[in-house]
C-alpha positions as CSV (number, residue, x, y, z in Angstrom):
1,X,18.5,-24.2,-25.0
2,X,15.5,-22.8,-24.0
3,X,14.5,-19.3,-22.2
4,X,12.6,-19.6,-18.9
5,X,9.9,-17.2,-18.6
6,X,10.6,-14.2,-16.2
7,X,9.0,-14.9,-12.5
8,X,7.2,-11.9,-11.5
9,X,7.5,-11.2,-7.9
10,X,4.8,-10.7,-5.6
11,X,4.5,-7.5,-5.9
12,X,4.6,-6.9,-9.4
13,X,1.9,-9.0,-9.3
14,X,-0.3,-7.2,-7.0
15,X,0.5,-4.2,-8.5
16,X,-0.8,-6.1,-11.9
17,X,-3.9,-7.4,-10.2
18,X,-5.0,-3.8,-9.1
19,X,-4.2,-2.8,-12.7
20,X,-6.7,-5.0,-14.0
21,X,-9.2,-4.4,-11.4
22,X,-9.0,-0.6,-12.0
23,X,-9.0,-1.3,-15.8
24,X,-12.5,-3.3,-16.0
25,X,-14.2,-0.6,-13.8
26,X,-13.3,-1.8,-10.2
27,X,-13.0,0.5,-7.3
28,X,-9.8,1.5,-7.5
29,X,-10.2,5.3,-6.3
30,X,-7.3,7.4,-4.8
31,X,-8.9,6.9,-1.8
32,X,-8.7,3.1,-2.3
33,X,-5.4,2.9,-2.9
34,X,-4.5,5.7,-0.4
35,X,-5.9,3.1,2.2
36,X,-3.6,0.3,1.2
37,X,-1.0,2.7,1.7
38,X,-1.7,3.3,5.1
39,X,-2.3,0.1,6.1
40,X,1.0,-0.8,5.2
41,X,2.7,2.2,6.9
42,X,0.3,1.7,10.1
43,X,1.1,-2.3,10.4
44,X,4.0,-3.5,11.9
45,X,3.7,-7.1,10.4
46,X,2.6,-5.5,6.9
47,X,6.2,-3.3,7.1
48,X,7.9,-6.6,7.5
49,X,7.5,-7.6,4.4
50,X,9.3,-6.6,1.1
51,X,6.3,-7.2,-0.4
52,X,3.8,-5.0,0.5
53,X,6.3,-2.2,1.1
54,X,6.8,-2.6,-2.6
55,X,3.5,-2.3,-3.3
56,X,2.8,0.5,-1.2
57,X,5.9,2.7,-2.9
58,X,4.5,2.0,-6.3
59,X,1.2,3.1,-5.1
60,X,2.3,6.1,-3.1
61,X,4.3,6.9,-6.6
62,X,0.8,6.8,-8.3
63,X,0.0,10.8,-9.0
64,X,-3.4,10.3,-8.1
65,X,-2.6,8.9,-4.6
66,X,-1.7,12.4,-2.8
67,X,-0.1,12.8,0.6
68,X,-2.8,14.2,2.4
69,X,-5.2,11.4,1.2
70,X,-2.2,8.7,3.2
71,X,-2.7,11.0,6.1
72,X,-6.6,11.0,5.6
73,X,-6.7,7.5,5.4
74,X,-4.1,6.9,8.4
75,X,-6.3,9.1,10.8
76,X,-9.2,7.3,9.8
77,X,-7.5,4.1,10.5
78,X,-6.2,5.3,13.8
79,X,-9.9,6.2,15.0
80,X,-11.9,3.4,14.0
81,X,-11.3,0.9,16.5
82,X,-12.9,3.7,18.7
83,X,-15.5,3.9,16.8
84,X,-16.3,0.3,17.2
85,X,-16.5,0.4,20.8
86,X,-18.6,3.4,20.9
87,X,-21.2,1.8,18.4
88,X,-21.5,-1.3,20.1
């Protein structure tokens, strides 16, 4: 009998992709990862998807992604639309 290859979860695939980008010298700084976590926390649609909740949990567990960075990102996301209205 042949063993079937293990199918990675969608969250694991996203995390693997983020790790590849980071290893290649991409833009994955702790601030950017914190923004991803904040977007999931603030979006009703993303909070309903298990994949994105798993990604956010994994990223939040990273020691470089500090709570203060996530709070700053949440604050930035909450005031961003107002900034767009002012500059228009």
